[in-house]
Structures are given as structure tokens and as C-alpha cells.
ZARO-418231 format. One record per residue (C-alpha): residue in one letter; x, y, z. Coordinates in steps of 0.1 Angstrom, whole numbers, padded with zeros to 4 digits, always signed. Example, Ala and Ser with C-alpha at 12.3 -4.5 7.8 and 13.67 -1.06 7.14 Angstrom:
A+0123-0045+0078/S+0137-0011+0071/
***
This chain:
M-0478+0221-0277/S-0513+0218-0289/P-0519+0229-0325/C-0550+0248-0314/N-0565+0261-0282/D-0596+0239-0286/L-0576+0207-0285/I-0569+0198-0249/L-0554+0165-0239/S-0565+0147-0207/C-0556+0114-0192/D-0586+0111-0169/E-0606+0085-0188/I-0579+0066-0206/Q-0578+0028-0198/D-0554+0015-0223/T-0519+0015-0208/K-0500+0022-0240/L-0522+0052-0249/L-0520+0065-0214/S-0482+0063-0216/L-0482+0084-0248/V-0507+0110-0236/S-0490+0113-0202/S-0456+0119-0219/V-0471+0148-0238/L-0488+0163-0207/L-0455+0161-0187/A-0437+0179-0215/Q-0462+0208-0216/G-0448+0228-0188/N-0445+0205-0158/K-0471+0224-0137/K-0476+0206-0104/A-0513+0202-0111/E-0507+0184-0144/V-0479+0163-0129/S-0502+0153-0100/A-0531+0145-0124/V-0508+0122-0144/G-0495+0105-0113/Q-0530+0099-0099/R-0542+0084-0131/V-0512+0061-0135/V-0515+0047-0100/K-0552+0043-0104/V-0546+0021-0135/L-0519+0002-0118/E-0542-0006-0089/R-0567-0026-0109/R-0562-0059-0127/L-0552-0051-0163/P-0571-0066-0192/E-0556-0093-0213/G-0530-0079-0237/Q-0522-0048-0216/S-0490-0043-0196/A-0479-0020-0167/R-0444-0018-0183/Y-0456+0012-0204/L-0465+0031-0172/L-0434+0027-0151/P-0413+0052-0171/I-0442+0077-0167/L-0443+0071-0129/S-0405+0075-0127/N-0409+0109-0144/V-0437+0119-0120/I-0417+0112-0089/S-0387+0131-0103/L-0407+0162-0111/S-0431+0162-0081/P-0427+0134-0056/E-0453+0151-0033/S-0480+0145-0060/L-0486+0109-0047/T-0504+0102-0014/E-0491+0078+0011/E-0519+0053+0002/Q-0509+0055-0034/T-0472+0050-0026/N-0481+0019-0006/V-0500+0005-0036/V-0469+0010-0058/S-0445-0003-0031/K-0465-0035-0028/K-0464-0041-0066/M-0427-0032-0068/A-0418-0058-0042/D-0436-0085-0062/W-0421-0074-0095/L-0386-0075-0080/R-0390-0109-0063/Y-0414-0130-0083/A-0407-0126-0120/S-0408-0157-0141/M-0377-0179-0143/Q-0386-0191-0178/Q-0375-0172-0209/G-0401-0154-0229/V-0416-0166-0262/A-0407-0150-0295/Q-0436-0130-0309/P-0448-0144-0342/S-0442-0121-0372/G-0476-0128-0386/G-0463-0136-0421/F-0477-0162-0444/F-0449-0187-0436/S-0449-0181-0399/N-0450-0213-0379/P-0479-0213-0353/R-0461-0241-0334/T-0434-0227-0311/R-0409-0244-0288/Q-0414-0244-0251/P-0393-0216-0235/G-0362-0226-0216/P-0350-0213-0182/V-0332-0180-0179/T-0294-0183-0173/E-0267-0165-0154/V-0241-0143-0172/D-0217-0172-0173/G-0242-0195-0190/A-0253-0216-0160/I-0290-0222-0155/A-0304-0197-0129/T-0315-0214-0097/D-0325-0182-0078/F-0350-0155-0086/F-0348-0133-0117/T-0328-0101-0118/V-0316-0075-0143/L-0285-0097-0147/S-0305-0128-0157/V-0300-0137-0194/G-0326-0149-0219/Q-0332-0147-0256/Y-0366-0133-0250/Y-0383-0118-0219/T-0417-0120-0204/Q-0438-0090-0194/D-0431-0096-0157/Q-0394-0098-0164/W-0395-0064-0181/L-0413-0051-0150/N-0386-0065-0128/V-0359-0046-0148/Q-0379-0014-0148/A-0387-0016-0111/F-0350-0019-0103/S-0341+0010-0126/M-0364+0033-0105/L-0358+0017-0071/R-0332+0040-0058/N-0352+0072-0065/W-0384+0055-0051/L-0367+0046-0019/L-0352+0081-0015/C-0386+0097-0020/Y-0409+0073-0002/G-0389+0045+0015/G-0384+0064+0047/K-0419+0077+0052/G-0439+0059+0079/S-0410+0036+0088/S-0402+0031+0125/T-0374+0051+0140/P-0341+0031+0142/H-0330+0022+0177/S-0298+0039+0187/D-0283+0012+0209/E-0267-0019+0195/A-0288-0043+0216/S-0321-0029+0202/G-0306-0031+0167/M-0298-0067+0171/D-0333-0074+0183/R-0347-0057+0152/S-0322-0077+0131/A-0335-0109+0145/T-0371-0098+0138/S-0361-0091+0102/M-0345-0125+0099/V-0377-0142+0110/S-0397-0121+0085/A-0377-0134+0056/T-0400-0163+0051/S-0427-0158+0024/T-0456-0159+0048/S-0444-0134+0074/S-0429-0112+0047/R-0464-0106+0032/L-0476-0094+0066/L-0451-0065+0067/P-0463-0030+0058/P-0458-0023+0021/K-0427+0000+0025/E-0409-0023+0049/R-0417-0053+0026/L-0403-0034-0004/R-0371-0026+0016/E-0368-0063+0024/K-0373-0075-0012/A-0350-0047-0025/F-0323-0058+0000/E-0326-0094-0011/Y-0324-0083-0048/C-0292-0063-0042/Q-0277-0093-0024/R-0285-0114-0054/L-0269-0089-0078/I-0237-0088-0057/E-0236-0126-0058/Q-0242-0126-0096/S-0213-0100-0101/N-0189-0128-0090/R-0196-0148-0122/R-0174-0146-0152/P-0196-0132-0181/L-0196-0147-0215/K-0200-0113-0232/K-0181-0081-0226/E-0213-0061-0224/D-0226-0084-0197/G-0194-0076-0177/D-0200-0038-0180/L-0236-0044-0169/Q-0224-0064-0139/K-0202-0035-0127/A-0230-0010-0132/C-0255-0031-0113/L-0230-0038-0085/I-0226+0000-0080/E-0263+0005-0080/A-0269-0024-0056/V-0244-0012-0030/T-0259+0023-0032/I-0294+0010-0027/M-0282-0011+0003/D-0268+0020+0018/I-0301+0038+0014/I-0320+0009+0030/C-0296+0008+0060/K-0301+0045+0065/Q-0338+0040+0066/D-0337+0008+0088/S-0305+0002+0108/S-0314-0035+0114/Y-0301-0042+0079/V-0267-0028+0087/Y-0256-0060+0104/R-0265-0082+0074/A-0249-0058+0050/V-0215-0052+0067/S-0202-0088+0065/F-0215-0091+0030/L-0198-0059+0018/K-0166-0068+0036/V-0163-0099+0016/L-0172-0080-0016/H-0145-0054-0009/G-0119-0080-0003/R-0128-0096-0036/I-0127-0065-0059/C-0102-0042-0042/G-0073-0055-0062/D-0092-0053-0096/A-0088-0019-0112/T-0118-0026-0134/Y-0140-0025-0103/A-0125+0008-0090/R-0158+0028-0094/A-0176+0002-0072/L-0152+0010-0043/L-0167+0044-0039/P-0202+0033-0028/I-0187+0006-0007/T-0165+0031+0011/Q-0195+0054+0014/F-0215+0026+0031/F-0188+0020+0057/L-0184+0058+0063/N-0221+0061+0069/H-0225+0030+0091/S-0192+0023+0108/K-0205+0036+0142/V-0236+0015+0142/A-0218-0016+0131/A-0187-0009+0152/V-0165-0012+0121/D-0133+0008+0115/S-0136+0023+0080/D-0100+0037+0079/A-0085+0006+0063/I-0111+0008+0034/C-0105+0046+0031/K-0067+0041+0031/H-0069+0017+0002/L-0092+0039-0018/F-0071+0070-0014/T-0038+0053-0019/D-0043+0030-0049/V-0071+0044-0070/P-0058+0079-0078/A-0023+0067-0083/Q-0034+0041-0109/L-0065+0056-0125/F-0060+0093-0125/H-0063+0093-0163/N-0098+0079-0162/P-0120+0110-0166/S-0153+0096-0154/L-0137+0079-0124/A-0118+0112-0116/F-0151+0132-0115/E-0169+0106-0094/F-0140+0103-0070/V-0136+0140-0065/Q-0174+0144-0061/F-0172+0116-0035/C-0145+0136-0016/K-0166+0168-0019/D-0197+0150-0005/N-0178+0136+0025/S-0152+0164+0030/Q-0167+0176+0063/L-0169+0140+0076/F-0134+0132+0065/T-0119+0163+0083/E-0137+0155+0115/T-0131+0117+0117/S-0100+0107+0096/S-0065+0120+0089/I-0062+0099+0058/F-0081+0124+0036/R-0057+0153+0043/Q-0027+0131+0042/S-0037+0119+0007/F-0038+0153-0010/P-0007+0146-0033/N-0027+0117-0047/L-0059+0137-0051/F-0042+0164-0070/K-0032+0139-0097/F-0069+0139-0108/L-0067+0177-0112/A-0033+0177-0128/W-0046+0153-0155/N-0082+0165-0158/S-0078+0202-0149/P-0104+0220-0169/P-0134+0198-0160/L-0124+0195-0123/I-0113+0230-0114/S-0147+0240-0098/E-0147+0207-0077/F-0112+0215-0064/V-0122+0250-0056/D-0148+0235-0032/L-0124+0208-0020/L-0092+0228-0013/P-0104+0245+0019/F-0110+0211+0035/L-0075+0199+0027/L-0058+0229+0042/E-0046+0231+0078/A-0015+0243+0095/G+0002+0210+0089/T-0005+0208+0052/A-0004+0244+0041/I+0033+0246+0032/E+0033+0213+0013/I+0002+0222-0006/F+0017+0256-0015/H+0046+0239-0032/L+0023+0214-0049/L+0002+0241-0064/L+0032+0258-0079/D+0044+0224-0092/L+0010+0213-0106/P+0020+0217-0143/C+0052+0198-0135/L+0031+0171-0120/T+0011+0169-0152/A+0042+0164-0172/A+0055+0137-0148/L+0022+0118-0150/D+0025+0119-0188/V+0060+0104-0186/Q+0048+0078-0161/L+0020+0067-0184/R+0043+0065-0215/S+0069+0046-0195/A+0043+0020-0184/A+0032+0015-0220/L+0067+0006-0231/P+0076-0031-0238/A+0092-0048-0208/S+0125-0050-0227/E+0127-0012-0229/R+0118-0006-0193/A+0152-0016-0179/A+0170+0009-0156/S+0192+0035-0174/D+0230+0035-0172/P+0238+0056-0141/A+0269+0069-0157/A+0252+0083-0188/K+0232+0115-0188/P+0195+0108-0198/A+0187+0123-0232/T+0149+0122-0228/C+0123+0124-0201/L+0115+0087-0205/E+0151+0077-0200/A+0153+0100-0169/F+0122+0083-0154/R+0143+0052-0150/H+0176+0069-0143/P+0189+0066-0107/L+0197+0103-0106/Y+0161+0113-0113/K+0142+0083-0099/S+0139+0097-0064/M+0127+0131-0078/F+0099+0115-0098/Q+0090+0094-0068/Y+0087+0125-0046/L+0066+0144-0072/L+0044+0113-0078/R+0041+0104-0040/T+0008+0091-0028/K+0007+0108+0006/S+0020+0138+0024/A+0057+0140+0031/P+0063+0173+0049/E+0098+0163+0060/D+0111+0161+0024/A+0127+0191+0008/P+0110+0204-0024/E+0143+0219-0035/R+0153+0185-0048/L+0128+0191-0077/I+0148+0219-0093/P+0167+0196-0118/L+0134+0178-0126/R+0116+0210-0135/Q+0144+0218-0159/L+0143+0183-0174/L+0105+0183-0179/G+0107+0217-0196/S+0105+0198-0229/L+0068+0191-0221/A+0059+0227-0212/S+0041+0232-0245/S+0020+0201-0242/P-0018+0211-0243/R-0025+0192-0212/V+0003+0208-0192/V-0007+0243-0205/Q-0043+0237-0194/C-0032+0226-0160/A-0010+0257-0156/E-0040+0279-0163/T-0058+0266-0132/V-0030+0273-0108/P-0036+0311-0103/V-0072+0305-0093/L-0063+0279-0067/L-0033+0300-0054/E-0056+0329-0047/L-0080+0306-0029/F-0051+0290-0010/F-0041+0323+0005/R-0076+0333+0014/V-0082+0301+0033/V-0048+0301+0050/A-0053+0337+0061/E-0082+0325+0083/F-0060+0302+0105/A-0023+0311+0099/D-0003+0323+0130/G+0028+0344+0129/P+0054+0317+0122/L+0033+0302+0094/I+0029+0336+0077/N+0066+0343+0080/Q+0074+0309+0065/L+0050+0315+0036/V+0066+0348+0028/V+0101+0333+0028/L+0089+0305+0005/L+0071+0330-0017/L+0103+0348-0023/Q+0123+0316-0028/R+0098+0299-0052/S+0095+0329-0074/D+0129+0317-0087/Q+0117+0281-0090/L+0087+0279-0114/Y+0080+0256-0143/E+0091+0273-0175/I+0058+0285-0191/P+0060+0323-0196/A+0023+0330-0193/F+0021+0307-0162/K+0050+0325-0145/D+0035+0359-0152/E+0002+0349-0137/V+0018+0333-0107/Y+0039+0365-0101/R+0007+0385-0102/V-0010+0364-0076/L+0021+0361-0054/S+0027+0398-0054/S-0010+0406-0044/Q-0010+0379-0017/L+0023+0393-0003/V+0006+0425+0004/M-0022+0406+0021/L+0002+0387+0043/C+0020+0419+0052/K-0013+0436+0062/L-0020+0405+0084/R+0014+0407+0100/P+0033+0440+0095/A+0061+0428+0118/L+0073+0403+0093/V+0092+0430+0074/V+0114+0435+0105/E+0115+0398+0114/L+0125+0387+0079/S+0147+0417+0071/T+0176+0394+0060/E+0155+0375+0034/I+0137+0407+0022/L+0170+0426+0019/E+0185+0398-0001/F+0156+0397-0025/S+0151+0435-0029/G+0188+0440-0034/T+0190+0417-0064/V+0187+0439-0096/S+0178+0409-0118/N+0146+0404-0099/I+0132+0436-0114/Q+0135+0422-0149/N+0125+0386-0142/K+0097+0392-0117/E+0089+0429-0115/A+0055+0425-0099/V+0069+0406-0069/F+0099+0429-0066/S+0077+0461-0067/H+0054+0448-0040/V+0083+0437-0018/V+0098+0472-0020/W+0063+0487-0013/A+0060+0466+0018/I+0094+0478+0030/G+0083+0514+0026/E+0050+0508+0042/Y+0059+0486+0072/M+0096+0493+0081/S+0084+0517+0108/V+0083+0518+0145/S+0045+0525+0141/Y+0041+0488+0132/D+0070+0472+0151/K+0088+0488+0180/R+0118+0466+0173/C+0124+0486+0141/T+0157+0506+0145/V+0173+0534+0127/E+0201+0511+0118/Q+0177+0488+0100/I+0161+0516+0082/N+0195+0528+0070/R+0205+0494+0059/F+0173+0490+0038/F+0178+0526+0024/E+0214+0518+0013/T+0204+0486-0004/L+0175+0501-0023/E+0195+0532-0031/A+0221+0510-0047/V+0195+0492-0067/L+0179+0525-0079/F+0213+0539-0088/E+0221+0507-0108/I+0189+0509-0129/T+0190+0546-0135/Q+0227+0553-0142/L+0234+0566-0177/R+0251+0542-0201/P+0262+0543-0237/L+0232+0543-0260/A+0235+0507-0272/S+0237+0491-0237/T+0209+0509-0218/P+0185+0483-0204/S+0148+0489-0199/Y+0132+0485-0164/A+0096+0487-0155/P+0086+0523-0147/R+0065+0511-0118/A+0096+0496-0102/I+0115+0529-0105/S+0085+0548-0090/V+0081+0524-0061/L+0118+0526-0053/M+0117+0564-0053/A+0086+0564-0030/T+0101+0538-0006/L+0134+0557-0003/T+0114+0588+0005/K+0094+0570+0032/L+0125+0556+0048/A+0142+0591+0047/A+0111+0606+0064/R+0117+0581+0093/S+0154+0587+0095/Q+0158+0624+0085/D+0195+0623+0082/L+0188+0605+0049/I+0167+0634+0035/P+0196+0652+0017/R+0207+0620+0000/V+0173+0611-0014/S+0166+0647-0023/M+0198+0649-0043/F+0190+0615-0060/L+0155+0627-0069/S+0168+0659-0084/K+0189+0639-0108/M+0159+0621-0122/R+0153+0651-0146/T+0187+0644-0162/F+0179+0607-0164/V+0145+0610-0181/R+0159+0635-0207/S+0190+0614-0217/P+0188+0602-0253/A+0199+0567-0242/V+0169+0566-0219/T+0143+0581-0242/S+0152+0555-0268/V+0140+0526-0245/Y+0112+0542-0225/C+0080+0557-0239/E+0072+0594-0233/E+0043+0588-0210/D+0063+0565-0187/L+0092+0591-0184/E+0067+0619-0177/E+0051+0598-0149/I+0086+0591-0134/L+0095+0628-0135/I+0062+0639-0119/R+0065+0614-0091/A+0102+0624-0084/T+0092+0661-0083/E+0062+0654-0059/L+0084+0634-0036/M+0112+0659-0036/N+0087+0687-0028/L+0072+0667+0001/L+0107+0663+0016/K+0110+0701+0017/M+0084+0700+0045/P+0100+0673+0068/S+0072+0675+0094/V+0045+0669+0068/A+0065+0641+0052/Q+0070+0625+0086/F+0033+0626+0094/V+0023+0612+0060/F+0050+0585+0059/T+0055+0578+0096/P+0023+0584+0116/P+0023+0582+0154/V+0016+0547+0168/E-0019+0556+0180/V-0028+0570+0145/A-0011+0544+0123/R-0040+0520+0122/T-0069+0545+0123/R-0093+0550+0095/V-0081+0586+0090/Q-0045+0574+0084/R-0057+0547+0060/E-0075+0574+0040/V-0043+0595+0039/N-0024+0565+0025/D-0051+0557+0000/S-0051+0593-0013/L-0013+0597-0012/P-0009+0606-0049/F-0035+0634-0045/A-0017+0646-0014/L+0016+0647-0032/R+0000+0668-0060/I-0014+0693-0035/V+0020+0698-0018/T+0036+0703-0052/R+0010+0730-0061/L+0015+0747-0028/L+0053+0749-0033/E+0052+0757-0070/P+0020+0776-0075/T+0010+0782-0111/P-0004+0816-0123/G-0040+0821-0112/F-0038+0794-0085/M-0048+0806-0051/P-0048+0780-0024/G-0080+0781-0003/
***
């Protein structure tokens, strides 16, 4: 900010490029108003247009110009962009091939005589015979070489902003494309190239520059940092070629064969994995125009890279971002993407906190009827997958002498031994599979979950476990949009089964139970008939007393669903015999958990489970009224239960009071069977109406009103 209001900076009259760069940087930092950005852009281009005086360089202005187009690309006119495009084409293609001269220090002993500069070299030390690029090596660099490097650094953004404007529309048919390709080939000579419009000429020089970079990437560098630069430039070159081909389809035919060779060269080298993303992107974008099948390239990408490099955090983010950007295209054109979801989830399992938001966006595109069940299992096993990946990495790091297969007769003592043990090898292979395997049974993982329990406290495993509830909730929301009756039924059965088969992290299990119980309610609302259709599985689950202690949330919601939907109002196949069978099962459970025992052996059960059991038994009795005396007698005994010393020693007073109040309310409601029948068993035409939903929503209030009607307190006069 200016130190006083009277001091106002302006770049209008500045001629010196270095001073203009400094002033413009301050102006762009003062608020980024479009007028100020535009004024800076206009001035920078105006200075670039003229021939610069001796000793001045445009290299100070290119970073400012790059800032301008990032902040406000519309601030430059087409005429101005043409001026810059023309200069950029020259900077990219015609930089000096001789190294720069060291600047004299100016000291007393400095030697005014300097050696003639030598030619620039390639990264492998060979003398460069083609034009200069960012990968050319020299001890010192000339001004035009610095401009070459800067022009390349801003090339992608420049082409995205201005490369497509004013360009001719690409022909849609192949023959026309080939004609244009031939024209471009002819224009490759120096004379005809200069006759092209500035933007088309820049595209041509940029394409040649990218080809040169890709060729240079095949050289073995003398220094490690040159190798890193090679890979970065290769990625940028392929990305820019993709942009050019989008703007002018005639370049596609030149690029396809070139990139096919490149892919074949680097696909087996893990150090080039990041470069496979823009190559695959290119073939996805242009496979139709070039009549090329991109499936083979996609298959390699989705099979090998996640399996080998899931532990590389930057690659993981870029890979998942690539999947997000192309998710719609993948789901419409290729099955490889959805088939590869076990591999993709390795990125999340290992890098869960940073990638959770990306997978929230990605999961809906992976889900369909054919993958839903397998993804459900995989989400529940995600922390187990993290532990298995940890074992896999540690096993790979062992010396070859220690990686021999374990003795089949001996029980493995550690996870590392189990990884190579024949008994567990197939389990690890299934959990670490690279593609969908719907025919395999997930039950085989039960021993492996127990074995990997030793890693349950690992920070990475715990972090992964914390992401599962979010994705589970999303999973059910998405599946609800396309699931049919059989799929919903299958999910409910698996939900009940998998509640017994979770990785041993207590907080993880509690959160998963919370999600599963709430989603069970949602599935029942979508398909109430499932309670009748799955009566055998639901009876088995609800009749197991241990489920109340181990997974009370799921148990209570299953029992609630029985009371809500075991009714002819929701399914005409519901019979009195079925209602009676459910009643007897739940009655036995409630009797088991409320019977009086010696003081020292009285277990504590969740008060909510007791209340839900009482309410469900009352609902079932209202639908089969021969059961009313049995449930009424049971409810009347609850007063004795809550006042027993053995019970008061393990339950708090508030919980016991709530249980007694609910028992009294339900018992009073059963004294008016017709009211109870309407409340709990509405007629078919009323069951799904808004009025009945409101009755159900306000049921506790209704119970209290009935109680007060039957047992009026002094001074109470019903209206």
C-alpha cells in the first residue's frame, strides 16, 4: 500500500523494462481491480511491441504478463494477443544455440578477455544439434534463451486463454482432417510458417517444441535434477499437445503415433507414472478423431499404477483428480473404470484424510447395480485394506532371503509371515485385488480380519476407519436412487451379516453401527415388504440376545422395523401366523433381558432396546388381538422389574423411569383395542397418507393423552 494518499504509482510512462516490472508488481498487488490489471497489461504489451534499447530485456516483463492473463485475460485485445503470440513463437523456436557469456564481476583483477562461448548440450552431455529448449544445458544463458524458458512456462495458460480465439473450426470428418494435416505439413517450412496467422503459427511452434521435449526426455541425464526436470517437462509437453489438438484437430494425426511410441517406452517405468495421466487424457480426448482405441492405455493405467504406487501422495491426488475430471466420460464409454474400483480404493485406504472429499465426488460414478454389493463390502473392509497394504509394503522391503514362502504346517506368528503363508495368501490376494471380482465370497476374509487386528491401533488405519461412515452414508444415498427390490433385500441381509464381521476398532464399529441402523430404516421405507420377504433372516437376528449388547443400535432399529412394517397395510402377504412367530421370538428376548437375577449377575441392557421391544410387541398384539392379554400381563410386570434392587443397581433412575412410563402408556393404549388398532394398524388406504404419518410421528404424545384419559389426575378435565 502507498505510505500516503498523495503518492500514486503509474506505469503509463515507464520505458525501462526492469523498473516497469517492479512498479507493475506493486500495482497488481494493490487490489487486482480490473482497470489496474488492464492498464498494466496494455503497458507491458506496448513496451514489448517496440524494439528494446541496448541493455534492456523483455525477460523482466513476461512474469508480469503471466500474472495479467491469470487475473484478467480479457484485459488484452485480440491485436495485442497477436503481437505477443508472434513474439512467443520466435522465442520458442529461434533462441541461440550458443551458451551465454559469464558477466564480468567488475573487480580490479577481472580479466577483460573472455573465452568464446561453447554450444549448449543435451542432458546427457551430447552437443545439441536441434533448437534450444528448457532441457538444453549450458553454464550460462543468453537473454533469448531465458525468454525461451519463460515463454514455455506460460505457454499452457496462454494457449488456454487465447490459442483458440480466431482459429478456424476443426473439420468433423476424417478426410477433411487429413487435408488440413497435409496443409500443416507443408507449412512446416520456415517461409510458409511465417505466413500463418500469429496464433496458428504459435500453435505450430509450440507443437514442434513439445515434440522436441519428448525426444529429449529419452536421453539419460548426467544429473538427478535434470532427470526430474525431464519428467516435469514431459508432462507439460503432452498436456500442451492435448490443448493444441483440441484447438486444431489436424495436429491429432501427428500426435497420436508420436504419443503411442512414448507410451510404449515409459509405461513399464514407475518413475514416469505421472506422465501416463496426460497421455491417457490425450487418447481419451482424441480417440474418436484418430480412430484409436483408448481402452488398452486406460487398462494399463488403472491396473498397474494404483497397485504399485498407492503410497505416493502427490501421484494419488493427481490420479484421483484425473478420475474425477473424466468420471462422466468413463461411465459412458468404458467399463474399465468401474471394474477397477478395488484398485482405486487403495489410494483412499493409504491417503484417507487428504482424499476423502475427492472420493465423495467419485463414489457415485463407481456405483451401479453390478458393483454396489462389492463396494459395500469394500467400504466396511477399508481399514483392513489399509493394514494389508502396510504389510505388503513391509514385505516388499524385506531382503530376498527373508521373502521365502512360510512353512505351510506352522501357524504364522506375525502379519508378515502370514503374507507369505499359503493359508492366508489367497485372502491377501483377494483383499489386494486390482479389479472387481463379484463371484468371490467376502466371507473368506474373516480369518484375515482377525489376523490384522494387531494393526488396528496404527494411526494410518485409524484415520482410514474415520472416513468409512461418511462414505457409507453416501453409498446408501446413491444406491437408493437405482436399487430395485432384489438389490435392497440383498443389502439388508448383508447389513445384518456384516454387523458381525467388522474390523476390531471399537470407535469404528460404533460409528458403522450408527450408520447401518439409520440406513436400515431408509431401506425399509423404500421397500416395506422386505420385512415379510426376509422374515427368516430378520427373525434370526432379532432373536439373538447377544446382538443387544454388541450392536444395540442395529438391533433396536431392526425391532422397530418389525413393529412398523409387519402389517397387512404394507404387504398383503403378511399373515397372523407370521405376526405370532415374530411376537413369540421378541417376547422371549424381552423376557430374557428383564428377568430378575441374583444381584451380582444382573446384566445391563440399553434402555432404548427394552422400550423398542415393548412398543413392537404392543404393535404386533394390536394386529393379532389374541396376543393382547399376553403383552398386557408382561407390561404390568415391568413395575416389579424397575423396582428390583438388582436392577436399580445397574440402571440409572432416569432410564428406569422412562421404561416404566412407556410400559404404562402402552398398557393403557391396549385397554382401548380399537384405538390401538387404528394407531398401530391403519387401514390400507390410510397407511401411507400424510395424516397417518403425522399420527406415527406424534405417537409418544398420543400415548400420553391416552394415559391421562384413562388415569385423570386431580384438576384435569379433558376438553
